[in-house]
C-alpha positions in Angstrom: -68.8 26.6 -49.8 -67.8 23.4 -50.5 -71.4 22.2 -52.1 -69.5 20.0 -55.0 -69.1 16.8 -53.7 -65.5 16.8 -55.8 -64.4 19.8 -54.0 -65.1 18.1 -50.8 -63.4 15.0 -52.0 -60.5 16.8 -53.0 -60.5 18.5 -49.8 -60.5 15.2 -47.9 -57.4 13.8 -50.2 -55.7 17.1 -49.7 -56.0 16.8 -45.8 -55.0 13.0 -46.1 -52.0 13.3 -48.3 -50.9 16.5 -45.9 -51.4 14.0 -42.8 -49.7 10.8 -44.7 -47.0 13.4 -45.6 -46.4 14.7 -41.7 -46.6 11.4 -40.2 -44.6 9.7 -43.1 -42.0 12.0 -43.5 -41.7 15.0 -41.5 -42.5 13.2 -37.7 -39.7 11.0 -38.2 -37.7 13.5 -39.6 -38.3 15.7 -36.5 -37.9 12.9 -34.0 -35.0 11.8 -35.5 -33.4 15.1 -35.2 -34.5 15.3 -31.6 -32.9 11.9 -30.7 -29.4 13.1 -32.5 -29.7 16.4 -30.5 -30.0 14.7 -27.3 -27.5 12.2 -28.2 -24.8 14.9 -29.1 -25.7 16.7 -25.4 -25.0 13.4 -24.0 -21.8 12.7 -25.9 -20.5 16.3 -25.1 -21.5 15.9 -21.4 -19.7 12.1 -21.2 -16.6 13.9 -23.1 -16.3 16.6 -20.6 -16.8 14.1 -17.7 -13.7 12.1 -19.7 -11.4 15.1 -19.9 -12.1 15.7 -16.2 -11.2 12.3 -15.6 -8.0 12.1 -17.6 -7.0 15.4 -15.7 -7.2 13.9 -12.5 -5.9 10.7 -13.8 -2.7 13.0 -14.9 -2.5 14.7 -11.6 -2.6 11.3 -9.9 0.3 9.7 -12.0 2.4 12.9 -11.5 1.9 12.4 -7.4 2.4 8.5 -7.9 5.8 9.6 -9.6 6.6 12.0 -6.7 5.9 9.4 -4.1 7.9 6.9 -6.0 11.4 9.1 -6.1 10.4 9.7 -2.4 10.0 6.1 -1.7 13.5 5.2 -3.9 15.1 8.0 -1.6 14.2 6.0 1.9 14.5 2.5 0.4 17.8 1.5 2.2 16.1 2.8 5.2 13.3 0.4 4.9 15.4 -2.3 4.0 17.5 -1.9 7.2 14.0 -1.8 9.3 12.9 -4.7 7.8 16.1 -6.7 8.6 16.1 -5.3 12.1 12.5 -6.5 12.7 13.1 -10.1 11.2 16.3 -10.3 13.4 14.2 -9.1 16.6 11.7 -11.8 16.0 14.6 -14.3 15.3 15.8 -13.3 18.7 12.7 -13.8 20.4 11.7 -17.3 18.7 15.0 -18.3 19.6 14.3 -17.4 23.2 11.0 -19.3 22.9 12.2 -22.3 21.5 14.8 -22.4 24.5 12.2 -22.3 26.7 12.8 -18.5 28.0 9.9 -16.3 28.3 10.2 -13.1 26.8 7.7 -10.0 28.2 9.8 -7.2 25.9 12.0 -6.7 23.3 12.7 -3.1 22.6 15.0 -1.8 20.0 17.1 1.3 20.5 18.1 4.1 17.9 20.7 2.9 15.4 24.1 4.0 16.1 25.9 5.1 13.0 29.8 5.0 13.2 32.4 5.0 10.4 32.8 1.6 9.1 29.4 -0.1 10.9 26.1 0.4 12.6 24.9 -1.1 15.6 21.3 -1.5 16.8 21.0 -1.7 20.8 18.5 -4.3 21.7 17.1 -4.7 25.3 15.2 -8.2 26.0 13.6 -8.6 29.6 12.1 -12.0 30.6 12.2 -15.2 32.9 13.2 -18.3 32.8 14.8 -21.1 34.9 18.5 -20.7 35.5 19.6 -23.2 33.2 17.2 -22.3 30.1 18.4 -18.7 30.7 22.2 -20.1 30.2 21.2 -22.1 27.5 19.5 -19.1 25.4 22.6 -17.1 26.1 25.0 -19.8 24.5 22.7 -20.3 21.6 22.3 -16.9 21.0 26.2 -16.3 20.5 26.2 -19.4 18.0 22.9 -18.2 16.0 24.0 -14.5 15.9 27.9 -14.2 16.1 27.5 -10.3 15.0 25.5 -9.9 18.1 27.3 -9.0 21.7 25.7 -8.5 25.2 26.5 -5.0 26.8 24.6 -5.9 30.0 23.2 -9.0 31.5 21.5 -8.8 34.7 19.9 -12.4 36.0 17.8 -12.8 39.5 16.4 -15.0 41.1 12.9 -14.9 41.7 12.5 -18.1 43.6 13.3 -21.8 43.5 12.5 -22.7 39.3 12.6 -19.0 37.7 15.2 -16.4 36.8 14.0 -12.8 35.7 16.6 -11.8 32.9 17.6 -8.1 31.6 19.8 -8.5 28.9 20.8 -5.5 26.8 22.5 -7.0 23.1 24.3 -4.8 20.3 23.7 -6.1 17.0 26.3 -4.8 14.5 25.2 -4.5 11.4 28.0 -3.7 9.2 28.8 -0.4 6.8 25.4 1.3 5.9 27.3 2.2 2.7 28.4 -1.4 1.7 24.9 -2.9 3.1 23.1 -0.1 0.5 25.4 -1.0 -2.4 24.6 -4.9 -1.9 20.7 -4.2 -1.4 19.3 -6.5 -4.4 15.7 -4.5 -3.9 17.6 -1.5 -5.5 19.2 -3.2 -8.5 
């Protein structure tokens, strides 16, 4: 069939040109198109994930705003609680400073009346009789807005007395305290 050497050379040249065209032109284009298609799929998946995350973020932002509004509604209560805890800590520190051993401090429920709020506080502890007296004296000096409702001191021996004390902390007007609260400004 190809007996003539020129035909053979022509066929070899045609195959070589076709192979060179495929390897030099068509194959790189096919590889580039495949890479482009894979990149587009990857971008599409990432865009879907981004849209999903944005929707979750928007939902969480809404929840944060709702919770922020709820917290703002309770701001006065939280402030009062932190003040209560601070005062209870100050009373315990004063007792320890004087030398009275505090075994328990239990705040009661805040009593709201017209014009003021009051917090009952029950303290139980022990100490030498003169130290218990010093504690009560210093308590009155340090906290003039506190009063004693009930006091029970009983001797437990020569050197120790047990102390049961019911205090009331007169906290002032709740409405006025909320208006003066710097956290709400």
